[in-house]
C-alpha angles and dihedrals in degrees: 000000000000125000125213109278096027114132132193122203112155129081092253091053093235115171108257103184138318089230099049111119128208091244092078094048091044092051090048091051091047090054091050091047087051090060102266104127094188110029116200126212092264091054093054093043089054090055093046092046090053089065097039099260119138110217123231104223094211094053093040093051091048092056092046093049092049093050098038112122094005126118106242092212090057092048091051092046091052090050092050090051090053092048091050089061093055110101117233133180095219095092092058092054092049092049092049092048091049091050091049091050091049092049091049091049092050092050091049090050091052091051092051092051091055091053093056 
C-alpha cells in the first residue's frame, strides 16, 4: 500500500512522510557513525550544508523525532528484515545462469575426455 515517495525509517515501519528524502536520514546516520549518538538539528544541518544542501526544518525535525531514542542498528536490522521478505526475481536469474555455466562446463569436460 505504499505510494511513490513514501519512506519508512522507524522500527515499526510507520510512514514518516511522502516528502522525506534520504538526505536527512543519511545525514543522521553519518552523525551517528561519527560518534554522535543523538544528533540534533544543528548537527545534521552542518552535514547537509557541507555538501551544499539547504535543510528543510520541518522534514529534518520529523526524521529526528522518529529516530529519537532508537538504536540505529536496530532500525537498520528491522529494515533489512522487511526487505528480505520482499520477493525479487534476481535469484532466479542467478540460479539459471549458474546452471547454464555448470552445463557448459560439463559439456566442455566431456569433449576434452574424448580427445585424450
